[in-house]
C-alpha positions as CSV (number, residue, x, y, z in Angstrom):
1,M,0.1,-0.5,0.2
2,E,1.7,3.0,-0.8
3,E,0.9,6.0,1.7
4,N,0.9,10.2,1.0
5,K,3.0,11.4,2.0
6,S,2.7,15.5,2.1
7,N,5.3,18.0,1.1
8,G,6.2,20.5,3.6
9,F,6.9,22.7,0.3
10,S,3.1,22.2,-1.0
11,I,1.8,23.0,2.7
12,A,4.3,25.9,3.0
13,S,3.1,27.3,-0.7
14,L,-0.4,27.0,0.3
15,V,0.1,29.7,3.4
16,L,1.9,32.0,1.9
17,G,-1.1,31.6,-0.9
18,I,-3.3,32.5,1.8
19,V,-1.1,35.0,3.9
20,S,-0.1,36.7,-0.2
21,I,-4.2,37.6,-0.4
22,V,-4.4,38.7,3.1
23,L,-1.1,41.0,2.9
24,G,-2.2,42.0,-0.6
25,L,-5.5,43.9,0.2
26,F,-3.1,46.2,3.1
27,I,0.8,45.7,2.9
28,W,0.9,45.6,-1.0
29,W,4.8,45.2,-0.7
30,L,5.3,42.2,2.0
31,G,2.3,40.7,-0.7
32,I,4.6,40.6,-3.3
33,I,7.3,38.9,-1.8
34,T,4.8,35.9,-0.8
35,G,3.4,35.3,-3.3
36,I,6.7,35.5,-5.0
37,V,8.1,32.9,-3.0
38,G,4.9,31.2,-2.3
39,I,5.2,29.9,-6.6
40,V,8.2,29.2,-6.3
41,L,7.6,27.1,-3.1
42,G,4.7,25.3,-4.8
43,V,6.7,24.7,-8.1
44,V,9.5,22.9,-6.0
45,G,6.5,20.8,-3.9
46,R,4.3,20.4,-7.4
47,K,7.5,18.6,-8.9
48,K,9.0,16.1,-5.6
49,N,5.7,15.7,-5.2
50,P,2.3,16.5,-7.8
51,T,-0.8,16.8,-5.6
52,G,-3.5,19.1,-5.5
53,M,-2.0,20.9,-2.5
54,A,1.4,22.1,-4.3
55,T,-1.5,23.8,-7.1
56,A,-3.9,25.0,-4.6
57,G,-0.3,27.1,-3.2
58,I,0.9,27.8,-7.2
59,V,-3.1,29.7,-6.9
60,L,-3.8,31.3,-4.0
61,S,-0.5,32.8,-4.9
62,I,-0.8,34.3,-7.7
63,I,-4.2,35.6,-7.3
64,G,-2.2,37.0,-4.1
65,L,0.8,38.3,-6.7
66,I,-2.7,39.9,-8.7
67,L,-4.4,41.6,-5.9
68,S,-1.1,43.4,-4.8
69,S,-0.3,44.6,-7.9
70,L,-4.2,46.2,-7.9
71,V,-3.8,47.7,-5.0
72,I,-0.7,49.9,-6.5
73,I,-2.3,49.8,-9.7
74,A,-5.0,51.6,-7.5
75,C,-3.3,53.9,-5.5
76,A,-1.3,55.2,-8.4
77,A,-4.5,55.9,-10.0
78,C,-6.3,57.9,-7.2
79,I,-2.3,59.7,-6.7
80,G,-3.0,61.3,-10.1
81,A,-6.5,62.0,-9.8
82,A,-5.5,63.9,-7.0
83,G,-2.9,65.6,-8.1
84,G,-5.0,66.8,-11.2
85,L,-7.4,67.8,-9.4
86,A,-5.4,69.5,-7.4
87,A,-4.1,71.9,-11.0
88,L,-7.6,72.6,-11.5
89,A,-8.1,74.7,-8.3
């Protein structure tokens, strides 16, 4: 009988993916860092033991990375709009 061994890289990727989504909303630069590290660990974990946990970690890390990027774009747009309104006044 074959045992289903969990992979530490997959677990770490899953945790970092969840953390990157949460941090992406509040601390965008930390969300980007944890998202990138989560993607790397997920790919390594998937090569060692292809499980659904590694895939979920990769997907969550990508979502966190995109969310952090959208926060950066939204902040830049708000700053640009505020600068445009200040020029009109």
